[in-house]
N, C-alpha and C positions, 0 to 999 in steps of 0.2 A: 382480606380483613379476617381477624380471628373471631372465634365464636363469642368471646367476651366483647369484642367490638360491635358485633351484630346486636348483642343483647343491650349494650349501652345505647346504641342508636335507636333500637325499638323502644327503650325506656324514655328517651328524650322525645320521640314522636308521640308516645302515649301521654307524657306529661303535657306536651304542647296542646294536644287535643283536649285534655281535661281542663287546661287553663281556658281554652277557647269556649268550651261548653259552659264552664263556670261563669265566665264573663258574659256569655250570651244570656244565661239565666238571670244574672244580676241586672243586665241592661233591660231585660224583659220586665222585671219587677219595677225598675225605675220608670219605664215608659207607662206602665199601668198606673203607678202612683201619681205621676204627673198628670195623666188624663183624668184621674179621679179628683185630684185637687182642683183642676180647672172647672170641673162640673160642680163641685161643692161651692167654690167661690161664686160661680155664676148664679146658681140656684139661690144661695144666701143673699146675693145682691138684689135679685128679683123680689124675694120675700120681704127684704127690708123696705123696698119701695112700696110694695103693696100694703104694708101695715102702717107706714108713716105718712105717705103722701096725701091720703084722704084727710088726715088731720091738719097737716102743715099748709095745705092749699086752701083751707077754709078761712074765710075772713075773720072769724072769731076763734082762731086757732089756740089762743092762750086758754080760753075757757074749755075748749075741747081737750086739750092736752091734760088739763087738771083732772078731767073725768075719765081719761083713757091713758093713764100713766103706764100701764102694763104694755100697751101697744108701742109706746115710745121706747121703753126698756127693751122690748123684743126687737124693735127695729135697730137699736144701737148694738145689741148682741149680734144680730145678723150682719151688720156692717163689719164687725170684728171677725165673725166667722167667714165672711167674704175675704177680708184683707189678709189674714194670717196664712191661710192655705195658699193663696196666690203669691204671697211673699216668699213662701218656702220653695216654690218651683225653681227659681234661678239658683238657689242654694243647693238643691238636690242635683241640678244639672251642672254645677260648677266643676266637679271633678272630671267630667267628660269634656266640657267645653274648653277648659283651660289647656288641654292638649293641643287645641287649635290656636287659641288666642287667650292668654290669661288676662290681658287688659280688657278685652271685650266681655269675657266671662265675669270679671270683677265689676265692670260697668253695669252689667245686667243685674248683678246682686245688689248694687247700690240703688239703681233706679227702680227696678221691678221688685226689689226686695225691701231694702231699708226705707227709702224715701216714700215708697207707696204705702208701706205699713204705717209710717208716721202720719200720713194724710188721712188714712182710714181711722186712726186713733182720734185725730182732731175732729173728724166728722161725727164719730160716736160721742165724743164729749159735748159737741155742739147740741146734739139731740138730748143728751141726759141733762144738760144745764137748763133746758126748757122746762123741766119738771118742777124744780123749786121756784122758778120764775112764775110759772102758771099758778102754783099754789098761792104764792103771795098776792098775785093778781086777783084771784078769786076771794081770798081772805080780806082784801081791801075793798071788796064790793064791786069788782069789775069796772074800775074808773075809766073814763074815756080821756083821751089825750094826756095820758100820764107817762111817767118814765118807764112803766112796765112795757108799754108798746114800743118805746124807743129801744129798750134792751132786747125785746123780742125781735125787732127788726135787725138789730145788730147780730144776734145769734143766727137768724135765718140767712142774713147776708154773708156771715162767716161760712155757713154751709155752702151757699151758692158759689162763692169765689174759691173755696177749697175744692169743690168739685171740678172747677176749671183747672186748677193747679194739678189736681190728681190726674186728670185726663192727659195733661201735657207730660207729666212724669211717667205715667203708665205707657204712653205711646213711644216714648224714647226707649224705655225698657223693652217693650214689645218688639220694636224695630231691631234692637240688639239681639234678642232671642231668636227672632226669625232669620236674621242674617247668619247667626251661628248655626242654626238648623240647616240653612241653605248650604253653607260652606262645608259642614261635616257630613251632609247627605244622609242624616239620620232619618229624615222624612222625605217624601217626594218633593222634587223641586217646585212643582206647581203649587203645592200646599204652603211651602215656605215663602214663595214669591207672592202668593195671595195675601199672606200675613204681612209682608213688607209693604205692599201697596195699600192694604187696609190700614196699617199703622200710619202711613203718610196722610191718608184721608182723615183718619181719626184725629191726628195731630192738628189738622187745619180747623176742625170743628170748634174746639174751645177758643182758639185764637180769634177767629172771626166773630164768635158769639160774644166775646169780651168787649168787642168794639161795636156790636150791634146795639143801637139805641133802644130797642125793645127789651133787651135783657131777658130773653125767654129762658126757661129752664134748659139746661144742657142734658137732654135725654133723647133716646132713640125715637125717631119719627117726628121730632119737633124741630122744624126748620133746618138749622145746620146739623141737627142730630142725625139726619139721614146719612151724613158722611161717616157716622160711626157704625152703621149697619154691616158693611163688608167685613170688618175685623171681628165684630161680635159673632157673625155666622162662622167665620173662619176658625175662631177659637173653639167653638163647639164641634165642628167637623174635625179639627185637629185633636181634640180630646178623645172623641170616639175612635179616631184612627189609631191613636196610641194604645187605647184599651183593646181594640180588636186586632190590630196588626203589629203593634210594637215598633221598634226601630228597624230600619233596613238592615238585614243580615250582613251584606257586603260592607256597609259602613261600620258596623260593630267590629267585624274582623279587622278593618283598617285601624280602628281605635285601639284594639288590643295590640296590634303590631306596633303602633306608635308608643304605647305604654311599655311594651317589652323592650323596644329599642332604647327608650329612655332609661330603663332599669339596667340594661346591659352597659350603657355608657357610664352610669354612675357607679357600677360595681367594679 
């Protein structure tokens, strides 16, 4: 090999290393971003429940909403703050996941992104619509057995059933995401499998709760809500893992090689 050949080989090796390093840095940022989005969504969801449930579970909730409008507005904002970051996760991961399965990656975007975001918007609107209803109720002198109560029940029932639909949509998307993480090896297998099992259990909770004659709230620790706990814990462990550890380096190298091979085939 000539000196020029050696130089060209060295340049190609250097370029390849730079590409790998650059991709590793980009994947690291992606992992941290996804972890932070999970935490933001979870914390916002908890805050939304803390500020709205004490009002909505009160027997005289229409009167209480009228005197605590800011709490309802804050709760609705927190629902959106929960929904939009969580909906961004499959979108951010799409460029990586599509190298394994574009169909599954797109499915995750649809279920965990678009459909989930729509249900969060419906939940937020349901909360906000209680405000004008409660105002009219108070202005009318808090009448009993009036259409105000009927409309109030309609809005609270809308939130109740939307929560069930959200849980079903969410778990389908969560199952897709965890399956993609398992197949791409970006996170440890035990963590991805935990998410898969948790998603299955979580999926069962809203289904059985819909047929339960008691119609209890679909929340952690309430009867069927116990089935939701494994996935809830897994998502926090998963988020902290991504922030602290990032994606598995061997899996990143494999993803880079897949990308480079695809680029060579198209060039």
